[in-house]
N, C-alpha and C positions, 0 to 999 in steps of 0.2 A: 428119712424114715423108710424102712423096708416096706415094699408093697404087700398087701394082704392077699391071701389066696381066696378063691371063691367060697370055700368052706368057712374060713375064718371070718370073712365079711358077713356071711349068712348067720353064723352063730352070734357075732357081736350085734348085728341088727336085731335078731330075735330077742336077745337079752335086753337091749335098750328099749325096744317097743314094749316088752312085757313089764319091765320095772317102771317105765314112765307112764304106762297105762294104769298100772296098779296105784301109782302116785295120786291120781285124782280122787278115788274113793278113800284112800288112806288119809290124805290131807283134809278131806271133808270131815272125817272122823276125828282127826287130831284137833281141829279147830273148835271142837266141843270142850276141849280142856285148856286151851291157851289162846289169847288174843292173836289176831292175824299177823300184825307187823312183828311182834315178838317171836311168833312161831317162824315166820319167814327168816328172821335174823338168826335165830338159834340153830335152825336146821342147816343153813348154809355155813355158819361159823363152825359147827361141829364137823361137817364134811371137809372144810378147808383145813382144819387142824389135823384131822386124820391123815390127809394127804401131805401135810407139812412133815410129818414123821417119815413118810416115804421119801420125800424130796431131800431130806437131810443127808441121805446117803450120797447124794450128788449135789452138795451145797454149792460147789463152784459153778454149776450151771445156772444158778439164780441170777447172778450179775445184776443185783437190784439197783445199783447206782446208774447203770446204763438202761435198764429195761423197765424201771418203775412206771413211766408214763403208759406203757402198754398194759401193765396190770391194772392201773387205775381206770383207763378207758374201757377195758374189757369188763371190769367189775361194774361200771356204771350201766353199760348196755345189757350185759348178760345176767346181772344179779339185781342191782338196785331198781332199774327201770322195769325189767321183765317181771320179776317177782313182785315188786312194789305196786306197779300199775295193775297187775293181775289180782293181787290181794284186795286192793281198794275197789277195783271194778266189779268184783263179785257181789258187792253190796248194792250195785245199781242195776244189774242185769241177771236174768235167770242163768244158771250155770251152763246149761246146754247151749244157749245162744252165745254166751261169752266165749266158751271153748271153740265154737264154730268159727267165730271171728278171729280168735287167736291163731287158728290153724289156716289162716290166710298166709301164715309165715312161709310155707314151702313155695307158694306162688311168688311171693316177694323175693325169696332167695333165688329162685330161678331167673327172675328179671335182673336182680342185682349181680348175680354171677355172670350173666351174659354181658351186662354193661361194664362192670368193674373188674372182672376176672378173666374176661375173654373166653368164657365157656360157650360152646356152640348152642345156638337156639334154632329150633325148627318147628314146623307146624305140629308134629306129633307131640313134642314136649309141651308146647303151649296148651293144646287140647287136653293133654294128660293132667297138667297142673290144675287147670280150671275144673276138670271133671273130678279130680280128687277133692278139691275144695267143696264142690257141689255135693259130693258123697258125704262129706263130714256134716254139711248143713242138713241133708236129708235125714241122717242118723239122729242128729241132735233134735231136729224138729219132731221126729217120730217118738223120741224119748220124753217128749213133753217139755223140752227145754225152752221152747219158743213161746210158752205161755207166760202170762204175768206182765208186770209193768216193764216197759222198755223206755229207757231214758237216753237222751243225746249224750250225757256225760258218760254213761256206761259204754256206749258204742265207741266213743272217742278213746276211752281208757283201754278197751279191748284192742282197738286198732294200734294204739301206742305200744301195747304189750307185744303184739305181732311184729310191729316195725322194729322195736328194740331187739327182739330175738333175731330177726332177719339180718339187721345191721351187724349185730354181734357175731353172727355166724360168718358173714362175709369178712368182717374185720379179722377174726381169728384165722380164717382160711388164708388171708393175705399175709399176715405177720407171723404165721405159724413157724416158719423156718428160723425166725430170729430169737425164739424163746423155747425153753424146755416145756413140754406139754404138762408134766406133773406140776411144775412150778407155776405155770400159767393158771391152771385150774385152782390150785391151792391159794394163790395170792388173790385171785378175783373173788373167791368165796370168802376168804378172811376179811378182805377190805369191805366187800359188800355186806357181809354178815355183821361186822362191827358197826357199820353205818346204820343198818336197819335196826339193830338192837338199841343204838343210841336214840334213834327216832322213836322206836316203840316204847322205850323206857320213859320218854317224855310225854307221850300221848296215851299210853296204856298203863295198866297196873300189873305188877308181878304177883300181887295178892290174888289176882283172878285165875292164876294158873293152878290146875288140879293135877298134881304129880301122881296120877294113878299108874300102876304097873303096865296096863295095856297101852296107855299113852306113851310112856317111856319107851316101850318096845317099838311102837309105831314110829316115834321120833328117831330112834336109832336106825331102824330099817331105812327110813327115808334119807337120813343123813349119810349113811354108808353106801347104800346101793343106788338110790335115785340121784342123790346130789354128787357125791364124790366119784364113785365108779361110773355112774351114768354120763357125767360131763366128760370124763377122760375118754370113754369109749366114743362119744359123739364127736369129739375133736379128732380122735384117731381115724375114724371113718371119713371125716371131712378131709383130712390130710391125705388119705389114700385114694380118694375118688372125687368125682365132680360134685360140687356142693348141691346143685339142683337135684341130682339123682338120689343122693343120700337123703336130702330133705323130703323127697317125695314119699319115702317110707314112713315119715312121721304122721302121715294121714291115718295110719293104722292105730295110732295111740288112743284117740277117743273111742275107736271101735273096741279096743281091748278093755277100756274102762267100762263101757256099757255092757260088754259080754260078761265081765266079772259080776256086774250087778244082776245080770240075767241068771247066771249060774249059782251065785251064792246069796243074793239078796231077793230071790224070787221075783225079779222084774221080768215082764213079758218079752218074748222074742217077737218083734213086730215085722210087718212087711217092709216098713221103711228101713229097718236095720239090714234086711237082706238086700234091698235095692242099693242102699248106701255102700254095703260091703262090695257088691259087684262093681259099682262106680269106682271105688278106691282101687280094687284089684286091676281093673282095666287102666286106670290112670297110671299106676306103677309100671305096667307093661309098656304103655305109650312113652312115658318119660325115659325109661331105660332101653327103649327100642334102638337098635343100631341102624343108622341110615344105610340105604343101599349103596354098595360100592360103585355102581354104575353111574349114579348121579350124586352130585354134591348136595348136601342138606340145604333145604330152603331156609334162609334166615328171615327174620322179621323185617330187616332193612337190607337193601341190596348191598350197601357198603359194610364191609366187615369192620368190627371194632377190635383194635389190638391194644392190650394193656401194656403201657410202658412204665 
């Protein structure tokens, strides 16, 4: 895949952060009209079907008989576990705390990319990843997300959601050259969406769905921009750069979600929001900082790990 220019990378990152940030308040709104598992299933299925029509122009790239295990594994970690654990976990924890734990994902991606992909790890990157995670925690705590009942089950589900997203990111980064990007996203969304719809149909009721025009428009926006286009852009960025560096920018996603609440829902702009923003910006600078040419980057372990 051709390398992206700095302008292309910046524009794609800006789009991804914006739509994935918008996704949180929109999803919260949509859940007022549809049960959670059915909602998770239908939004991913619609996104997958839309990309299916795009992929049909290059149907030979599907090679389903050879690559179907890749699609199944990707759908399990990136769709079923990530969205499923996320949906269930929100019933056990305040949304702010849950999202803060989920955004441990960039830290996990940085560690996994160093261990399994052979990406360089240095002190600046470690500090940056931890600082970014801390910034997300500060923002969410200041938004009132840490108040309320905290359960062990909810924390474990949030950690499971973060872990599945991180593993899915590394897996796709590693097997990316073996499959077509459009077909990978389409198949994982269709397989995962059908599975969650089947589960949702068994434990939830379609009669509880309220097909209001505002809900339908919200569902379509999430399916097209957040799910279909968003995942394609995310994998494109991952393929073009270091996984840990791209993942570091996802720390901005909860910030966007809270800023939207501040601008459009009259939620207050707090000191914690400002502090968290500064932490995140500094963390992104540290993670993406180029090491000095005079000295070799300091690794966590003296022995280099090479991926074979």
